[in-house]
VOPAGU-2260 file (C-alpha; in pm, 1 decimal, decimal comma):
REM VOPAGU-2260
SITE   aa  ch    i         X         Y         Z
SITE  MET   A    0    -822,3    2307,3   -1153,7
SITE  THR   A    1    -752,6    2382,0   -1517,6
SITE  LYS   A    2    -476,7    2499,3   -1743,6
SITE  GLU   A    3    -634,9    2842,5   -1729,1
SITE  SER   A    4    -601,5    2868,8   -1350,3
SITE  GLY   A    5    -434,0    3180,4   -1212,9
SITE  LYS   A    6     -64,6    3227,0   -1272,5
SITE  ASN   A    7      32,9    3160,0    -912,9
SITE  MET   A    8    -232,2    2892,6    -845,5
SITE  ARG   A    9     -69,0    2570,0    -736,4
SITE  LYS   A   10    -195,3    2218,6    -809,6
SITE  ILE   A   11    -132,9    1996,3    -509,3
SITE  ILE   A   12    -218,1    1627,0    -478,6
SITE  HIS   A   13    -211,0    1437,1    -151,1
SITE  ILE   A   14    -190,9    1060,1    -200,4
SITE  ASP   A   15    -275,1     837,5      95,8
SITE  MET   A   16    -264,2     459,3      62,8
SITE  ASP   A   17    -568,6     274,1     197,2
SITE  ALA   A   18    -498,1      65,7     511,9
SITE  PHE   A   19    -148,3      28,0     372,0
SITE  TYR   A   20      17,0    -237,6     589,3
SITE  ALA   A   21    -299,1    -447,1     609,4
SITE  SER   A   22    -360,8    -414,3     234,7
SITE  VAL   A   23      -8,4    -535,8     155,5
SITE  GLU   A   24     -64,1    -837,3     382,3
SITE  GLN   A   25    -397,8    -918,0     217,5
SITE  ARG   A   26    -241,6    -882,5    -126,1
SITE  ASP   A   27      51,7   -1110,9     -45,5
SITE  PHE   A   28    -144,6   -1372,2     151,5
SITE  PRO   A   29    -477,2   -1476,7      -5,7
SITE  GLU   A   30    -594,2   -1638,7     319,0
SITE  TYR   A   31    -619,1   -1290,3     475,5
SITE  ARG   A   32    -843,4   -1142,5     207,2
SITE  GLY   A   33   -1191,3   -1037,2     307,0
SITE  LYS   A   34   -1117,6   -1098,5     675,3
SITE  PRO   A   35   -1075,2    -857,6     968,2
SITE  LEU   A   36    -699,5    -814,5    1003,6
SITE  VAL   A   37    -472,9    -623,5    1239,2
SITE  VAL   A   38    -104,3    -557,8    1172,7
SITE  GLY   A   39      96,0    -524,0    1493,0
SITE  GLY   A   40     103,9    -705,1    1824,7
SITE  SER   A   41    -114,7    -991,9    1934,1
SITE  PRO   A   42    -435,9   -1019,3    2140,1
SITE  ASN   A   43    -237,6   -1100,1    2455,2
SITE  SER   A   44      40,1    -845,5    2400,2
SITE  ARG   A   45      87,3    -491,3    2527,7
SITE  GLY   A   46     125,0    -370,1    2171,5
SITE  VAL   A   47    -103,2    -145,0    1970,2
SITE  VAL   A   48    -268,3    -168,4    1630,0
SITE  ALA   A   49     -40,3     -35,7    1354,4
SITE  THR   A   50    -303,1     -71,5    1080,9
SITE  ALA   A   51    -642,7    -237,6    1062,2
SITE  SER   A   52    -803,0    -368,0     744,8
SITE  TYR   A   53   -1134,8    -216,6     642,9
SITE  GLU   A   54   -1306,4    -538,4     747,5
SITE  ALA   A   55   -1165,9    -486,5    1098,6
SITE  ARG   A   56   -1259,3    -117,8    1103,2
SITE  GLN   A   57   -1625,1    -214,1    1071,9
SITE  TYR   A   58   -1594,8    -340,7    1431,0
SITE  GLY   A   59   -1453,1     -10,0    1555,1
SITE  ILE   A   60   -1088,3    -115,9    1546,0
SITE  ARG   A   61    -853,2     176,4    1477,8
SITE  SER   A   62    -481,2     248,7    1456,1
SITE  ALA   A   63    -304,5     302,6    1792,0
SITE  MET   A   64    -572,7     105,8    1976,0
SITE  PRO   A   65    -439,4    -152,7    2226,0
SITE  CYS   A   66    -443,1    -497,7    2065,0
SITE  SER   A   67    -625,8    -637,5    2366,1
SITE  MET   A   68    -914,4    -397,7    2300,0
SITE  ALA   A   69    -918,1    -488,8    1929,7
SITE  ALA   A   70    -954,0    -854,6    2023,7
SITE  LYS   A   71   -1252,3    -773,8    2245,0
SITE  LEU   A   72   -1423,1    -572,8    1972,4
SITE  CYS   A   73   -1374,8    -851,7    1718,3
SITE  PRO   A   74   -1282,3   -1193,0    1867,1
SITE  GLN   A   75   -1224,1   -1341,6    1520,4
SITE  VAL   A   76    -979,0   -1071,5    1409,7
SITE  LEU   A   77    -646,8   -1198,6    1272,4
SITE  PHE   A   78    -324,8   -1053,5    1416,4
SITE  VAL   A   79     -12,4   -1053,5    1198,8
SITE  PRO   A   80     332,7    -912,1    1280,1
SITE  PRO   A   81     449,0    -619,5    1064,6
SITE  ARG   A   82     690,7    -676,7     774,8
SITE  PHE   A   83     847,8    -335,5     740,9
SITE  ASP   A   84    1095,5    -442,5     473,2
SITE  ALA   A   85     802,5    -543,3     252,3
SITE  TYR   A   86     620,7    -215,1     316,5
SITE  LYS   A   87     934,0     -12,2     239,5
SITE  ALA   A   88     982,6    -200,1     -87,8
SITE  VAL   A   89     624,4    -124,3    -194,0
SITE  SER   A   90     666,5     238,7     -87,0
SITE  ILE   A   91     964,7     271,2    -321,3
SITE  GLN   A   92     753,9     133,2    -607,1
SITE  ILE   A   93     480,8     387,5    -530,3
SITE  ARG   A   94     737,4     668,4    -528,0
SITE  ASP   A   95     860,5     554,3    -870,1
SITE  ILE   A   96     506,0     592,7   -1003,9
SITE  PHE   A   97     491,7     946,7    -864,3
SITE  ARG   A   98     816,1    1037,3   -1040,4
SITE  ARG   A   99     660,3     968,5   -1380,5
SITE  TYR   A  100     457,5    1285,6   -1328,8
SITE  THR   A  101     664,8    1516,6   -1105,0
SITE  ASP   A  102     988,8    1548,2    -912,7
SITE  PHE   A  103     821,2    1767,9    -651,4
SITE  ILE   A  104     735,6    1491,2    -404,9
SITE  GLU   A  105     725,0    1535,0     -26,6
SITE  PRO   A  106     692,4    1199,2     150,1
SITE  LEU   A  107     520,2    1214,2     488,8
SITE  SER   A  108     552,9     842,7     565,2
SITE  LEU   A  109     572,6     513,2     379,0
SITE  ASP   A  110     210,2     543,6     271,0
SITE  GLU   A  111     143,6     911,6     199,7
SITE  ALA   A  112     298,2    1204,0      16,2
SITE  TYR   A  113     230,6    1547,0    -129,3
SITE  LEU   A  114     288,3    1605,3    -500,6
SITE  ASP   A  115     311,3    1946,9    -666,8
SITE  VAL   A  116     192,0    1898,8   -1025,4
SITE  THR   A  117     158,4    2267,5   -1114,5
SITE  THR   A  118     393,9    2177,6   -1398,9
SITE  ASP   A  119     385,5    1804,7   -1466,7
SITE  LYS   A  120     642,2    1607,9   -1666,6
SITE  LEU   A  121     393,6    1470,4   -1917,5
SITE  GLY   A  122     221,4    1800,0   -1988,4
SITE  ILE   A  123    -118,9    1668,3   -1880,1
SITE  GLY   A  124    -209,3    1995,5   -1715,1
SITE  TYR   A  125    -508,6    1870,4   -1518,5
SITE  ALA   A  126    -439,9    1763,3   -1159,5
SITE  MET   A  127    -752,4    1545,6   -1148,6
SITE  ASP   A  128    -634,3    1347,7   -1451,0
SITE  ILE   A  129    -287,7    1306,4   -1300,5
SITE  ALA   A  130    -429,1    1184,1    -968,1
SITE  ARG   A  131    -660,0     942,4   -1151,4
SITE  GLN   A  132    -369,7     802,8   -1355,5
SITE  ILE   A  133    -155,8     759,1   -1043,0
SITE  LYS   A  134    -436,5     572,4    -867,7
SITE  GLU   A  135    -487,9     348,0   -1170,5
SITE  ALA   A  136    -115,0     270,5   -1195,9
SITE  ILE   A  137     -96,8     180,9    -826,7
SITE  HIS   A  138    -397,7     -47,8    -864,5
SITE  GLU   A  139    -288,0    -215,4   -1187,9
SITE  GLU   A  140      81,9    -253,9   -1110,0
SITE  LEU   A  141      80,5    -305,9    -734,0
SITE  LEU   A  142    -273,6    -442,3    -675,7
SITE  LEU   A  143    -335,8    -179,6    -406,1
SITE  THR   A  144    -569,9     116,7    -373,0
SITE  ALA   A  145    -494,5     476,8    -282,9
SITE  SER   A  146    -707,1     779,5    -207,4
SITE  ALA   A  147    -622,3    1119,3    -354,3
SITE  GLY   A  148    -711,1    1473,2    -255,5
SITE  ILE   A  149    -655,8    1758,8    -500,8
SITE  SER   A  150    -660,6    2129,6    -425,7
SITE  ILE   A  151    -460,5    2452,3    -434,5
SITE  ASN   A  152    -267,2    2391,9    -111,4
SITE  LYS   A  153    -138,0    2115,2     111,0
SITE  PHE   A  154    -383,6    2158,1     396,3
SITE  VAL   A  155    -697,9    2123,7     186,4
SITE  ALA   A  156    -552,2    1846,1     -32,3
SITE  LYS   A  157    -472,9    1636,6     275,5
SITE  ILE   A  158    -822,7    1675,1     417,8
SITE  ALA   A  159    -972,7    1595,8      76,6
SITE  SER   A  160    -781,2    1267,4      48,4
SITE  ASP   A  161    -953,7    1142,2     363,2
SITE  MET   A  162   -1306,8    1233,1     259,7
SITE  ASN   A  163   -1402,9     936,0      40,8
SITE  LYS   A  164   -1179,6     652,4     156,1
SITE  PRO   A  165   -1110,2     388,1      43,2
SITE  ASP   A  166   -1018,0     439,4    -322,8
SITE  GLY   A  167   -1132,1     802,2    -307,3
SITE  LEU   A  168   -1071,6    1086,5    -551,1
SITE  THR   A  169   -1176,6    1426,8    -417,2
SITE  PHE   A  170   -1120,5    1764,1    -582,5
SITE  ILE   A  171   -1172,8    2092,8    -398,4
SITE  GLY   A  172   -1121,6    2370,2    -650,4
SITE  PRO   A  173   -1024,0    2732,9    -590,5
SITE  SER   A  174   -1381,4    2861,3    -583,1
SITE  ARG   A  175   -1481,7    2602,1    -321,3
SITE  VAL   A  176   -1185,9    2622,0     -82,3
SITE  GLU   A  177   -1304,7    2900,5     145,9
SITE  ARG   A  178   -1659,4    2764,7     168,8
SITE  PHE   A  179   -1518,5    2418,4     237,2
SITE  MET   A  180   -1303,6    2551,5     521,5
SITE  GLU   A  181   -1603,0    2732,6     672,8
SITE  GLY   A  182   -1795,7    2405,9     700,3
SITE  LEU   A  183   -1503,7    2205,2     841,9
SITE  PRO   A  184   -1541,9    2087,9    1206,4
SITE  VAL   A  185   -1273,5    2243,5    1427,1
SITE  GLU   A  186   -1132,6    1902,8    1526,0
SITE  LYS   A  187   -1030,3    1851,7    1160,4
SITE  PHE   A  188    -795,6    2150,4    1168,5
SITE  PHE   A  189    -424,4    2074,8    1178,4
SITE  GLY   A  190    -289,3    2101,6    1533,1
SITE  VAL   A  191    -631,7    2089,3    1699,1
SITE  GLY   A  192    -620,6    1799,3    1942,9
SITE  LYS   A  193    -884,1    1686,9    2189,3
SITE  VAL   A  194    -796,4    1952,4    2448,2
SITE  THR   A  195    -798,5    2243,4    2202,2
SITE  ALA   A  196   -1115,8    2115,2    2033,7
SITE  ALA   A  197   -1288,4    2096,5    2372,1
SITE  LYS   A  198   -1177,6    2452,9    2450,8
SITE  MET   A  199   -1308,2    2574,4    2115,8
SITE  LYS   A  200   -1645,2    2410,3    2169,2
SITE  GLN   A  201   -1672,1    2566,3    2514,9
SITE  LEU   A  202   -1627,0    2900,0    2335,9
SITE  GLN   A  203   -1905,9    2801,0    2091,9
SITE  LEU   A  204   -1655,2    2753,7    1810,9
SITE  PHE   A  205   -1767,2    2443,8    1623,6
SITE  THR   A  206   -1669,4    2503,4    1260,3
SITE  GLY   A  207   -1436,1    2705,1    1043,9
SITE  ALA   A  208   -1713,5    2959,9     998,2
SITE  ASP   A  209   -1717,4    3015,6    1374,1
SITE  LEU   A  210   -1340,0    3071,3    1378,3
SITE  LYS   A  211   -1370,0    3305,6    1082,0
SITE  ARG   A  212   -1587,3    3543,9    1282,0
SITE  LEU   A  213   -1296,0    3614,5    1517,5
SITE  THR   A  214   -1016,4    3858,2    1445,5
SITE  GLU   A  215    -657,2    3739,8    1420,9
SITE  ALA   A  216    -583,3    3917,2    1750,4
SITE  ASP   A  217    -870,6    3730,6    1917,8
SITE  LEU   A  218    -747,2    3395,0    1790,5
SITE  VAL   A  219    -390,2    3464,7    1905,7
SITE  ARG   A  220    -517,4    3572,1    2247,9
SITE  LEU   A  221    -719,9    3253,1    2282,0
SITE  PHE   A  222    -485,0    2999,2    2119,2
SITE  GLY   A  223    -138,5    3152,5    2109,7
SITE  LYS   A  224      65,2    3150,8    1789,0
SITE  SER   A  225    -157,6    2875,1    1646,1
SITE  GLY   A  226    -425,1    3143,6    1623,9
SITE  ARG   A  227    -239,2    3301,3    1331,1
SITE  PHE   A  228    -250,2    2969,7    1148,5
SITE  TYR   A  229    -623,9    2927,6    1213,0
SITE  TYR   A  230    -689,5    3280,3    1087,8
SITE  ARG   A  231    -513,2    3211,1     757,8
SITE  ILE   A  232    -619,2    2855,2     691,7
SITE  VAL   A  233    -990,6    2917,2     747,0
SITE  ARG   A  234    -958,4    3163,0     457,8
SITE  GLY   A  235    -791,8    2896,4     245,3
SITE  ILE   A  236    -443,5    3047,0     277,6
SITE  ASP   A  237    -160,8    2791,7     305,5
SITE  ASP   A  238     163,0    2895,6     137,3
SITE  ARG   A  239     372,1    2598,5     248,2
SITE  PRO   A  240     557,4    2458,2     -54,9
SITE  VAL   A  241     593,0    2089,8    -135,2
SITE  GLN   A  242     947,7    2013,0     -21,1
SITE  PRO   A  243    1112,9    1741,8    -235,4
SITE  ASP   A  244    1415,8    1717,4      -7,7
SITE  ARG   A  245    1220,4    1701,2     314,2
SITE  GLU   A  246    1477,5    1653,5     588,6
SITE  ARG   A  247    1427,3    1409,5     871,3
SITE  LYS   A  248    1321,2    1610,1    1176,7
SITE  SER   A  249    1373,0    1343,2    1440,5
SITE  LEU   A  250    1465,4     981,4    1500,6
SITE  ALA   A  251    1319,1     771,7    1781,1
SITE  VAL   A  252    1333,6     427,1    1936,7
SITE  GLU   A  253    1077,1     310,1    2189,9
SITE  ASP   A  254     957,8     -16,0    2339,0
SITE  THR   A  255     630,9    -129,7    2495,8
SITE  PHE   A  256     700,8    -396,2    2757,8
SITE  SER   A  257     516,6    -725,4    2799,8
SITE  LYS   A  258     496,9    -650,8    3173,5
SITE  ASP   A  259     497,7    -314,2    3345,5
SITE  LEU   A  260     837,6    -213,6    3480,0
SITE  ILE   A  261     839,3    -149,1    3853,5
SITE  HIS   A  262    1206,6    -147,8    3956,8
SITE  MET   A  263    1457,2     117,4    3854,1
SITE  ASP   A  264    1722,0    -143,3    3761,4
SITE  ALA   A  265    1491,6    -295,9    3500,8
SITE  MET   A  266    1396,0      47,8    3368,0
SITE  GLU   A  267    1759,2     153,5    3327,8
SITE  GLU   A  268    1847,0    -176,3    3162,8
SITE  GLU   A  269    1574,7    -127,3    2900,8
SITE  LEU   A  270    1674,6     236,4    2858,0
SITE  GLY   A  271    2030,4     123,9    2783,0
SITE  LYS   A  272    1906,3    -108,0    2506,5
SITE  ILE   A  273    1698,3     172,7    2357,6
SITE  ALA   A  274    1989,8     419,6    2365,4
SITE  SER   A  275    2219,4     165,0    2200,6
SITE  LYS   A  276    1969,5      96,8    1921,5
SITE  LEU   A  277    1911,3     468,9    1866,4
SITE  ALA   A  278    2285,2     538,1    1846,0
SITE  SER   A  279    2320,1     259,5    1589,1
SITE  ARG   A  280    2044,7     412,4    1373,8
SITE  LEU   A  281    2202,1     758,0    1398,6
SITE  LYS   A  282    2539,2     626,2    1282,1
SITE  LYS   A  283    2376,1     429,6     999,7
SITE  SER   A  284    2198,8     747,9     885,3
SITE  GLN   A  285    2515,3     956,1     937,0
SITE  LEU   A  286    2329,5    1188,7    1170,0
SITE  LYS   A  287    2414,5    1361,2    1494,0
SITE  GLY   A  288    2170,5    1548,8    1712,3
SITE  ARG   A  289    2173,0    1772,5    2014,2
SITE  THR   A  290    1816,0    1757,1    2150,3
SITE  PHE   A  291    1720,9    1435,8    2327,8
SITE  THR   A  292    1374,5    1351,3    2458,7
SITE  LEU   A  293    1271,3    1081,5    2701,6
SITE  LYS   A  294     921,0     941,7    2652,2
SITE  ILE   A  295     743,1     758,3    2934,3
SITE  ARG   A  296     400,1     597,7    2925,1
SITE  PHE   A  297     271,1     481,5    3262,5
SITE  ALA   A  298      57,1     176,4    3334,3
SITE  ASP   A  299    -249,7     403,2    3346,0
SITE  PHE   A  300    -163,0     523,3    2987,9
SITE  ARG   A  301     -53,2     872,5    3096,0
SITE  LEU   A  302     223,0     997,8    2870,2
SITE  ILE   A  303     498,8    1243,1    2961,6
SITE  THR   A  304     811,6    1364,7    2784,1
SITE  ARG   A  305    1123,8    1541,5    2906,8
SITE  SER   A  306    1375,7    1707,8    2673,3
SITE  HIS   A  307    1726,1    1849,8    2699,0
SITE  SER   A  308    1945,3    2016,9    2435,0
SITE  LEU   A  309    2323,0    1982,8    2440,6
SITE  PRO   A  310    2550,6    2265,9    2326,4
SITE  TYR   A  311    2701,9    2027,2    2066,2
SITE  TYR   A  312    2597,0    1741,6    1836,1
SITE  THR   A  313    2648,1    1376,0    1920,2
SITE  ASP   A  314    2551,4    1021,3    1826,0
SITE  ASP   A  315    2703,8     868,2    2139,5
SITE  SER   A  316    2481,3     617,7    2320,1
SITE  GLU   A  317    2635,7     687,2    2661,0
SITE  GLU   A  318    2560,5    1058,2    2639,9
SITE  MET   A  319    2198,8    1011,7    2539,5
SITE  LEU   A  320    2158,9     739,8    2804,6
SITE  ALA   A  321    2296,4     976,3    3071,3
SITE  ILE   A  322    2034,3    1235,9    2979,1
SITE  ALA   A  323    1749,9     986,0    2969,3
SITE  ARG   A  324    1856,4     815,6    3293,6
SITE  GLN   A  325    1861,8    1139,5    3493,1
SITE  PHE   A  326    1520,1    1236,9    3364,0
SITE  LEU   A  327    1388,5     889,1    3442,5
SITE  GLN   A  328    1517,9     901,6    3800,0
SITE  LEU   A  329    1355,5    1240,7    3858,6
SITE  VAL   A  330    1022,3    1132,4    3711,4
SITE  VAL   A  331    1008,1     804,9    3902,8
SITE  ALA   A  332    1098,4     981,9    4227,8
SITE  GLN   A  333     798,3    1210,1    4179,6
SITE  ASP   A  334     561,6     946,0    4038,6
SITE  PRO   A  335     640,3     580,3    4121,5
SITE  MET   A  336     363,8     444,8    3894,9
SITE  PRO   A  337     470,0     130,0    3695,4
SITE  ILE   A  338     589,1     201,1    3341,1
SITE  ARG   A  339     463,2      25,5    3026,1
SITE  LEU   A  340     668,1     212,1    2760,8
SITE  LEU   A  341    1001,2     392,0    2736,0
SITE  GLY   A  342    1146,8     573,6    2439,0
SITE  ILE   A  343    1424,7     811,4    2341,9
SITE  SER   A  344    1415,5    1046,3    2043,6
SITE  VAL   A  345    1673,5    1282,0    1899,8
SITE  SER   A  346    1620,0    1599,8    1696,1
SITE  ASN   A  347    1806,1    1916,9    1591,8
SITE  PHE   A  348    2036,0    1731,0    1355,0
SITE  ASP   A  349    2365,6    1853,0    1220,6
SITE  ASN   A  350    2684,8    1682,0    1114,2
SITE  ILE   A  351    2903,7    1981,2    1197,2
SITE  PRO   A  352    2996,0    1965,3    1567,8
SITE  LEU   A  353    2984,5    2282,1    1771,6
SITE  THR   A  354    3250,5    2344,2    2031,7
SITE  PRO   A  355    3210,7    2062,8    2284,5
SITE  SER   A  356    3153,4    2160,1    2644,1
SITE  GLN   A  357    3090,0    1985,1    2970,8
SITE  LEU   A  358    2751,9    1808,2    2983,5
SITE  LYS   A  359    2540,9    1988,1    3243,0
SITE  LEU   A  360    2184,0    1871,7    3279,1
SITE  PHE   A  361    2050,2    2048,9    3586,2
């Protein structure tokens, strides 16, 4: 990606911190260094792994894995509780490093972001050099490592950042993008989960090249509106801009219980706590929403969600609890399986109330 690139060619960097939470813990506490480490939960808890150090990953431990399973895979693994205030503070420092080069920064989480450096503040001109300097600054100033992917669009840059972790630096230039997409396994495509990947493989679609042989109409017929995305992205077309003022899409509170909940009274009590905490976060963020979603994970790890949209915006805990409670009662009546997790999320934010009307769920 050079200064002579086409007029409309963008230079996009995706920065992804390496095992972020675990790396911060190992940096701050020397006794954790070089040892298999898990952030989140404990071996006897119902929690899941938030982040695993690279030493722990050698044993097959991965994010979102139950902590009990992680302990079985590596009996000597160390479990430490998360320190989100510390991670947020480091994330702010990382963001400050980004701002030396560009103001076009789209954070995806505490540990990753897109940067558009088509025009950079320092006039460096070469995205590879900018990414290298950012990685060096993070390492020298914060004693952490990051991986960077560089390309002409967000989709390819994000995939590239994951290719040579940890401490990776991967550039996929304009002339390589389409060939790169052709060789990409279908499960690496955005939005392709296990079910869709299995369907694709049943249809003998294993790589981007296989998808590319189908027409857009064929892809839409087989995969709905996502087919249009597959048709474009396999040809290296992704026009999504880096959005510096990326708005929060949703806010959620959930809890995994130390023991499965069996009785409705206990479920509703926990749901009340969750609704109260969510309302507090909404008020703190000066947000109101109108779409509320109940999340339930059963003891057998099945996950279901139920959503309802109000005709007005609210941050009231009683209203969101009423929605969640009615959904919960319906679900439990149909499936009395014990529950290990409950959560409520809110989306469709706006601070301008519509005309209030009577709450009618069903």
